[in-house]
C-alpha positions in Angstrom: 148.5 113.8 130.5 144.5 115.9 130.3 141.6 113.5 129.0 139.8 115.7 126.1 135.9 115.4 126.7 134.5 114.5 123.4 131.8 117.4 123.5 134.0 120.4 124.5 133.1 123.6 122.7 134.9 123.2 118.6 136.7 126.6 119.8 138.1 124.5 122.7 139.5 122.0 121.1 140.6 124.2 118.5 142.6 126.2 120.8 144.4 123.3 122.4 145.5 122.3 118.8 147.0 125.4 118.8 148.8 124.9 121.6 149.9 121.2 119.9 147.9 119.6 122.3 147.8 115.7 120.4 144.8 114.9 122.0 142.9 118.0 120.3 144.5 116.9 117.5 142.9 113.7 117.2 139.6 114.7 118.0 139.6 117.5 114.8 141.2 114.7 112.9 138.8 111.7 114.0 136.4 114.3 113.6 136.8 115.8 109.8 139.1 113.2 108.4 136.6 110.6 106.8 134.9 114.2 105.1 137.4 115.1 104.3 139.7 112.1 102.4 136.1 111.6 100.1 137.4 115.4 99.2 140.9 114.4 98.2 139.3 111.1 96.6 137.5 113.2 94.1 140.7 114.7 92.5 142.5 111.0 92.4 141.5 107.8 91.1 144.0 105.8 93.8 142.8 105.4 97.2 147.0 105.8 98.4 147.0 109.1 97.1 144.3 110.5 98.4 145.0 109.2 101.6 148.3 110.7 101.2 147.3 114.4 100.1 144.6 114.3 103.1 147.4 113.7 105.4 149.3 116.2 103.8 146.8 118.7 104.2 145.8 117.6 107.4 149.7 118.7 108.2 148.9 122.2 106.8 145.6 122.3 109.0 147.3 122.0 112.0 150.6 124.1 111.5 148.0 127.2 110.5 145.4 126.3 112.8 146.0 129.8 114.3 145.1 131.6 111.3 141.7 130.2 111.5 139.3 133.0 112.5 136.2 131.8 113.8 134.5 133.8 110.8 133.0 130.9 109.0 132.8 126.9 109.4 135.6 125.0 111.1 135.1 121.9 108.0 134.7 124.6 105.4 138.1 126.0 106.2 139.3 122.8 106.5 137.7 121.4 103.0 139.2 124.6 101.4 142.3 123.4 102.4 141.8 120.1 101.4 141.0 120.9 97.8 144.2 124.0 97.6 146.2 120.4 98.4 144.5 118.3 95.8 144.8 121.3 93.0 148.7 121.9 93.8 149.6 118.2 93.5 147.8 117.8 90.1 149.3 121.0 89.1 152.9 119.7 90.1 152.7 116.0 89.4 149.6 115.5 86.6 151.1 118.4 83.8 147.0 120.0 83.4 146.6 121.8 80.7 143.5 123.9 80.0 142.5 124.2 76.2 141.3 128.1 75.5 137.7 127.7 74.6 135.2 130.1 75.6 132.1 128.5 73.9 130.2 126.4 76.4 126.3 126.3 76.6 124.8 125.2 79.4 123.3 122.3 79.9 120.9 120.7 82.0 122.4 117.5 83.6 119.2 116.6 85.6 117.4 115.0 82.7 118.9 111.4 82.6 117.2 108.8 85.2 120.0 106.6 86.8 120.0 103.6 89.2 124.0 103.9 89.1 125.7 103.6 92.9 128.0 106.2 94.0 130.8 104.1 93.1 129.7 104.1 89.8 129.7 107.8 89.5 132.9 108.0 90.9 134.1 105.8 88.4 132.4 108.1 85.4 134.0 111.1 87.3 137.7 109.3 87.7 137.5 108.8 83.6 137.2 112.5 82.7 141.0 113.9 81.7 142.0 115.9 84.4 141.4 119.3 83.5 137.8 118.6 83.4 137.5 116.4 86.8 139.2 119.2 88.0 136.7 122.0 87.0 133.8 119.8 87.9 134.6 118.9 91.1 135.7 122.5 91.9 132.4 123.6 90.3 129.6 121.1 90.9 130.7 119.4 94.5 132.6 122.1 96.2 130.1 125.2 94.4 133.2 127.7 93.6 131.7 129.9 90.8 133.6 130.4 87.6 135.1 133.8 88.5 136.9 132.0 91.4 137.9 129.0 89.6 139.6 130.5 86.6 141.1 132.8 89.7 142.2 129.3 91.7 144.0 128.0 88.4 145.2 131.1 86.5 142.7 130.3 84.0 140.0 132.6 81.8 136.2 132.5 83.6 134.9 131.2 79.8 138.0 128.5 79.8 136.3 127.1 83.3 132.7 127.3 81.5 134.1 125.2 78.8 135.7 122.9 80.6 132.6 122.4 83.1 130.5 122.1 79.6 132.5 119.4 77.9 133.2 117.5 81.0 128.7 117.5 81.1 129.0 116.3 77.9 131.3 113.6 78.4 129.4 112.0 81.5 126.3 112.0 79.6 127.9 110.1 77.0 129.9 107.7 79.6 126.1 107.7 81.3 124.0 106.9 78.4 126.7 103.9 77.5 126.5 102.7 80.8 122.8 102.9 81.2 122.7 100.8 77.6 125.1 98.0 78.4 123.2 97.3 81.6 120.0 97.3 79.2 121.5 94.5 77.1 120.5 97.6 74.2 124.5 97.9 73.4 
């Protein structure tokens, strides 16, 4: 059995993993699984469900590894598979619908100061309706443009914008309530 040096080039490890070298696959999994679990966790409230999604997506990563063209970030390629797996899961299991709404207002989300923990913010995001949450994550967390989101989800670009606007407004309202509660003013 061949031992893999952890300092090997990414290209070499990918090539070994393509040849079904389990140690190379383990190196890839160990390196990227913590980040990818947090990506999957953004789309589901349940940690065990996020782990299942991540493992399923990693199976797709290893199955499609030969398709990686080394033309961009390997981590970005894996991340895209994770996001697509989460979107597919939500579509099948949650029956998410998006209200056709072309009204949206670009709002600043940075005007609320907070001392909330990451867990507090994640809790607030988890309480968004699934459609709002998905578009918020794709836009604000993953950095997709509205046109890309619309194509991914099969919706209008205006719908993506309005869902993001509604998500931001709902988050701002929740933050204000949480802030007032923690200050004892509500």
